C-alpha positions in Angstrom: 99.1 88.4 75.6 102.0 88.0 78.1 101.5 89.4 81.5 98.1 90.4 80.9 95.2 89.4 83.0 93.6 86.5 81.8 89.4 86.7 81.8 86.7 83.9 81.0 83.5 85.5 81.0 80.3 83.5 81.8 77.0 84.6 81.0 73.9 82.9 79.2 73.7 86.6 77.2 75.4 86.2 73.9 75.0 89.9 73.8 76.4 90.3 77.4 79.3 87.8 76.1 80.3 90.0 73.3 80.2 93.6 75.4 82.4 92.0 78.3 85.0 90.7 76.1 85.0 93.5 74.0 85.1 96.1 77.2 88.0 93.7 78.6 90.3 93.4 75.0 90.3 97.2 75.1 92.6 97.2 77.9 96.1 97.3 77.6 96.3 94.9 80.9 94.1 92.0 80.2 92.3 90.1 77.5 89.6 87.8 77.5 90.4 84.1 76.4 87.2 82.7 76.7 83.2 83.2 76.8 80.5 80.7 78.1 77.1 80.1 77.9 77.0 78.5 81.0 79.0 76.8 83.7 79.4 73.4 82.3 80.9 75.1 79.3 82.6 77.5 81.6 84.5 74.5 83.3 85.9 73.1 80.4 87.0 76.7 79.7 89.0 77.0 83.1 90.7 73.9 82.7 92.2 74.5 79.5 93.0 78.0 79.5 93.7 78.7 83.2 92.4 82.2 83.9 93.3 84.4 86.5 89.6 85.8 86.8 86.0 85.2 85.8 83.2 87.4 85.3 80.1 85.3 86.5 76.4 85.5 85.7 74.2 84.3 88.0 71.3 83.2 86.7 72.0 81.0 84.0 71.1 77.5 82.4 72.0 74.0 83.2 73.3 75.6 86.7 73.4 78.6 88.2 75.9 80.8 89.1 75.6 80.5 92.9 75.9 76.5 92.6 78.9 77.0 90.0 80.5 79.2 91.9 80.4 77.1 95.5 81.6 74.2 93.6 84.3 76.3 92.1 85.4 77.6 95.1 85.9 74.4 97.2 87.7 72.5 93.9 89.5 75.6 92.7 89.4 78.7 94.2 90.2 81.7 92.0 89.3 85.3 91.6 85.5 85.6 90.5 83.6 88.9 89.9 79.8 88.4 90.2 77.4 89.8 87.4 73.9 90.4 89.0 70.9 91.9 88.1 70.0 95.4 90.4 67.0 93.9 92.1 66.1 93.1 95.9 66.3 89.4 94.7 69.8 90.2 92.7 70.9 92.1 95.9 70.2 88.8 98.0 71.9 86.5 95.7 74.9 88.7 95.1 75.9 88.6 99.0 75.2 85.1 99.0 78.3 85.0 96.4 80.3 87.1 98.3 79.8 84.9 101.1 80.7 81.7 99.2 84.6 83.7 97.8 83.6 85.8 94.9 85.8 88.9 95.1 83.7 91.5 94.4 80.0 92.6 92.0 78.8 94.5 89.1 75.5 95.2 89.3 74.0 94.8 85.8 71.1 97.2 84.6 67.9 95.7 84.1 67.0 97.8 81.1 69.5 99.0 78.3 71.8 96.7 79.4 74.0 97.1 76.6 74.5 101.1 77.5 74.6 100.4 80.5 77.6 97.6 80.8 79.5 100.2 78.3 78.5 103.0 80.9 80.3 100.4 83.6 83.3 100.0 81.7 85.8 101.4 83.5 84.1 99.8 86.8 84.0 96.7 85.3 87.5 96.4 84.6 88.9 97.8 87.7 87.0 95.6 89.9 88.7 92.5 87.4 92.4 94.4 88.4 91.7 94.2 92.0 90.4 90.7 91.6 93.5 89.4 89.8 95.3 90.8 93.0 93.2 89.6 95.3 93.2 86.7 98.1 91.4 83.7 97.4 90.3 80.9 99.8 89.2 77.4 99.2 85.3 77.2 100.5 85.5 75.0 103.5 81.8 73.8 103.6 80.1 71.0 101.3 76.5 72.2 100.3 75.7 75.3 99.0 72.7 75.1 101.6 75.3 75.1 104.7 77.4 77.8 103.5 75.2 80.3 105.5 75.2 78.0 108.3 78.7 78.5 108.1 78.9 81.7 107.8 76.4 82.5 110.6 78.0 80.5 112.9 79.5 83.6 114.6 76.5 84.4 115.9 75.9 81.1 117.9 79.4 81.5 119.3 79.8 81.9 123.0 78.7 85.8 123.3 81.0 88.1 124.6 81.0 89.7 128.3 78.6 93.1 128.3 80.8 96.0 128.4 78.0 97.8 130.3 78.1 101.3 130.4 82.0 101.8 129.2 80.5 102.2 125.8 78.3 105.4 125.9 79.9 108.1 124.4 82.7 105.7 122.2 81.5 104.9 118.5 83.5 102.3 116.6 84.0 103.8 112.3 84.6 100.8 110.2 86.0 101.8 106.5 86.0 98.7 103.7 85.9 98.2 100.3 86.4 94.9 98.1 86.2 91.7 100.5 85.1 93.9 103.3 81.1 92.6 103.1 82.2 89.5 105.1 85.0 91.1 106.9 82.8 93.4 108.4 80.4 90.7 109.2 82.9 88.6 111.2 84.0 91.3 112.9 80.2 92.6 114.0 79.8 89.1 115.1 81.9 89.4 117.5 80.8 92.2 118.8 78.4 92.2 122.4 75.1 93.8 122.6 76.0 96.8 124.4 78.8 97.3 122.1 79.4 101.3 121.5 77.7 102.4 118.0 78.8 101.5 115.2 79.2 103.8 111.7 80.1 101.3 108.7 81.1 102.7 105.0 81.3 100.0 103.1 81.9 100.7 98.8 78.6 99.6 97.7 76.1 100.9 95.1 72.6 101.7 95.5 70.3 99.1 95.9 72.4 96.3 98.1 73.4 98.2 101.4 69.6 97.8 102.3 69.8 93.6 101.9 73.3 93.7 103.5 72.0 95.6 106.6 69.2 93.0 106.8 71.4 90.2 106.8 73.9 91.4 109.6 71.0 92.5 111.9 69.6 88.6 111.6 73.3 87.1 112.0 74.7 90.0 115.0 73.7 90.9 118.8 74.1 94.6 117.9 70.9 96.0 116.0 72.2 97.0 112.1 70.5 98.9 109.5 71.0 101.3 106.7 71.9 104.8 108.4 69.1 107.4 108.0 69.7 111.1 107.9 69.7 112.6 111.4 68.5 109.8 113.4 70.2 109.8 117.0 73.6 106.9 117.0 72.8 104.8 119.9 74.9 102.1 121.7 74.3 98.9 120.4 73.8 99.9 116.8 75.5 99.6 113.9 74.8 102.1 110.7 75.7 101.5 107.2 76.4 104.3 104.7 73.5 103.7 102.0 75.0 103.2 98.5 75.3 105.5 96.8 75.1 108.8 99.5 77.7 109.7 101.9 77.3 109.0 106.1 78.5 111.4 108.1 78.4 112.0 112.2 77.2 115.2 113.6 76.8 116.7 117.2 73.3 117.7 118.3 73.1 119.2 121.7 74.6 115.9 123.7 73.8 113.6 121.2 75.8 112.4 118.0 73.4 112.2 114.8 74.2 110.7 111.3 74.3 112.8 108.7 73.2 110.9 105.0 73.8 113.3 102.3 74.5 112.9 98.5 77.1 114.7 97.1 80.5 114.3 94.9 82.3 111.3 94.8 85.1 111.5 96.9 88.2 109.4 96.2 86.1 108.3 93.4 83.5 106.5 96.3 80.2 107.3 96.9 79.8 106.3 99.9 83.5 107.5 100.6 85.2 106.1 103.9 87.6 109.5 104.0 84.1 111.3 104.5 83.0 109.5 107.4 86.4 109.5 109.0 86.8 113.1 108.8 83.8 113.7 110.4 85.0 111.4 113.0 88.0 113.2 113.7 86.2 116.8 113.6 83.0 115.6 116.1 84.3 112.4 117.7 87.7 113.0 118.6 88.9 111.1 121.5 85.5 109.2 121.8 86.3 107.4 118.1 87.7 104.0 117.6 88.7 103.4 113.9 89.3 100.5 111.8 90.4 99.8 108.4 89.5 96.7 107.1 90.3 95.2 103.4 90.1 97.0 100.2 91.5 98.5 97.0 92.9 102.0 97.0 93.6 104.9 99.8 90.1 106.0 100.4 90.3 107.4 104.4 93.7 107.1 105.1 94.1 110.6 105.0 90.7 111.3 107.2 92.0 108.2 109.2 95.1 110.1 110.4 92.9 113.1 111.4 91.5 111.0 113.8 94.7 109.4 115.1 95.9 113.3 115.7 92.4 113.8 117.2 92.8 111.4 119.6 91.1 108.2 118.5 92.6 105.0 118.6 93.1 103.0 115.3 93.1 99.5 114.3 94.2 98.6 110.6 93.7 94.7 109.4 96.5 92.8 108.5 97.5 91.7 105.0 97.5 88.4 105.6 93.6 88.1 106.5 92.8 91.0 103.9 91.3 90.3 100.2 92.7 93.5 99.0 95.3 95.1 101.4 95.3 98.5 100.2 93.4 100.4 102.1 94.9 99.2 104.9 98.3 98.9 103.9 97.6 103.3 102.7 96.3 103.7 106.3 99.4 102.5 108.2 101.6 104.3 105.7 100.1 107.5 107.0 101.0 106.6 110.2 97.0 106.3 111.2 97.0 103.0 112.7 98.1 102.1 116.6 97.7 98.5 116.0 97.7 96.1 112.9 95.8 92.9 113.6 94.2 90.0 111.7 90.8 90.8 111.3 89.7 87.6 114.3 91.8 89.8 116.7 90.2 93.1 115.9 86.4 92.9 117.9 88.3 90.9 120.7 90.8 94.0 120.9 88.0 96.6 120.5 86.5 95.3 123.6 89.7 95.0 125.5 90.9 98.5 124.5 87.4 100.0 125.7 87.7 98.1 129.3 91.2 99.3 129.7 90.2 103.0 129.2 86.9 102.9 130.4 87.4 106.0 132.1 88.7 107.8 129.0 85.7 109.1 127.6 86.0 112.8 126.8 82.6 114.8 126.0 83.2 117.2 123.2 79.9 118.8 123.6 
């Protein structure tokens, strides 16, 4: 087992524990070193087995997964992949888990769990591999109830100065994957209410982006919603690609409009950053600002280079502030980024750039 990723599975279902252990043990680079039926058993396993990653169910006896995750990330931070049920409540609780420091999540099917988990085997093991490489941080907030308040504190910070009419034609394009839900929240919370329109592709499955958009809408000065096909793209609004669908931008007369379409996965993803950024290069050109945030893989790197060649101004998140540096690293390697910045510096730099280049708006009608 030397060199393998050591995984502890935590789930109250014996069936799920057995299936996850089988899926993990079939991989040549990982092994299930323990399976716990509840967090209290898991706590002892973690102490004794020192795993690299744990998979954690949300609803369990004696202590639910959220309480356990909060304690774990305060006392012994480690990579965690949540296993959550695909329901509206499951989506809300999963977002809380990501807020507390979970690296990623797998949506467990409500029915046909055995067959569903087997079909998700590649996805599960990919997320475990990614988690094993992730940077995790100690959770500072003591009570679980305070975690949301701590995360929402950005909304109470002094608001950035208004941009006025500087941003009418500009659009900010954001691509993100692992770690991106919280990175995007932090960035959007630092934008003023009259920010340019923001279009976001975050790798998320169907059923989660509606709750995610609603959460951001309550924390940010700009309005945030799932993108709808054909709607006009307006300043002061952010549009999130719905899970399982591609988001792009088109021109309709003098306006930009969102396109939400089904289609084949691109770079193994749907939604794909490549699709959104490619449309930015073709349609928006010099009016675009591109941002590549934390995530595994290379989705969007080539298209971000095309954005730069079309005249956009681009930023990549730096390695130290990323949960996973893969997507920003690939964008940098492709020569797509003008600047590489810590997450906390990206929104202020976007605002600064917009002020400096107020006269550089160029219509492509």
